C-alpha angles and dihedrals in degrees: 000000000000117000088230090249092155090060091049091052092050092048091053090051092049092049090052090055103036133043089217126037123187116210103198133184143113121301117277094019093119105268094133092047091050091048091052091049089052091047091051091058097039116122101225141020119334129198122187128196123187105200091202091059112091091211092054091046089053089055087056095052086113101031097186092050091049100043106033097072095047121112134192118014120358117189120198110189122204093008092177089080091062109041088155088077094068097081089050091049088054091055093046092046091054096058108122096228093045094210095178138040117212123215109191120191119205140176095200131068123251087253090062091040091050093167091064093058092045099042100039102037109149092007102072131071120200131220121181120212118197131171122293109309122218088254088062096056137057125258089252091061096054097101092043089052089050094049100039101032128225105289104120097231093046095047096042096043116132093245143352094270092055091048092050091048093050093050091048089053091049092052092048093048092049093051099041102037117009098053092051092048089053089056100256112134095204121145109245093226092052093048092047090053091050093046090049092050088049089054088060088054092050109141093013130108116270114265105181095172093057093048091045091054091048091050095042094236138104128281089246091056096054090045089055091049089051090050090053093051091047092044090056091049096248098111130038129203120206113203123228120246116226113212094178092226096149092257131115099266124193108258102180120087123249116245126217133179098239096226123044092210091059089044090055093046091052089049094047094246111149106161139041092244090052089050093053090050096047121103090231094054095106093044090050092053090047091053092049094052099036094052091043093052092044090053095044093049092070093217095113123214093311093065102041121084144148127222133209143156125207091239090068110269114126147156122206096212136009118190119196119201107174105296093345119103120196121182130201131196117189120213129177094220139092093223109049121184133200112261131197087249090059093050090047092050093048092050099041096043093040091229119196087211140351123214122197105207111206139166120280139056105252119126114272118270134193119259098179139332106312093001124100132182109228117188111216092234087076089067090064110100091340134103117267116265114267 
């Protein structure tokens, strides 16, 4: 496995540009490990605070007294438990000599930690850390990454049973402890049922009314639950692109469980054979590739879309880079073929190129003018297609 050196390099660049850098991602994804790797190579003094450690919290009983004298790199882990620190960080970040750089680690988005966005506007740089990407593994680990997901302990577990057990524990801890600590009074059993139902909608367009009826609550309630899951990096929404072609285009976002390992645990899938036999197998593969490509593209959430019309035409992923438009279709096959839907998407969306990402590790090959088959193994340890 890759030592995540690319993330270390990006963190160093962020810290050179911003007095405060937020390293954000789900719990247990490796944020603390990455911060410690950075601290070990830091040229200068380093101070680390774990805000889940009572001893460290006691040291921060008077935050200004504890933080103001510090120099070099200051790491504040699990910052979402102490949102009261954000106004102080603003003051410390505005010091003219900037004697310290602050690396704050969080398991909740800036939208959930609203104070961070308001207090540190213009002073904070963000870096998202997700599970192991395909560029951090070898080609031979692709199917294991698909089945187990990208959480380090799940992917690197000694066997499938250990991986399944670890993911089950993560889900339980999130539902029974983390949500309450974030201030959401949601019954664990109700939230598990909603999350499991959402797993069955993985890769489909959001239908809040249908889920609300099934759960016996209002549309507003399930939308709030979805916001919480997305705000803790466990669900991703992909927005629809509107081409204004005079057709009935899909206007609701697509919803994906952000990690395929958690998806498979919620669906009760424990082995690779069970995955291949499951009705959500194709949707699971789509989610793996779509979210990987969206991350690798570097365009953020503002440049990644999907497109669809109710008459059948669709595109799994549209990436916008300035005036360039790149399309991606994801197929769980080793022998993809051009379909009328692909030709329609390429024509309507005026794509510069369309890639059909399939299973396998062979070199890419042309399918038609402007359309290329791209086996997913080429995403392992290689730059994203462009």
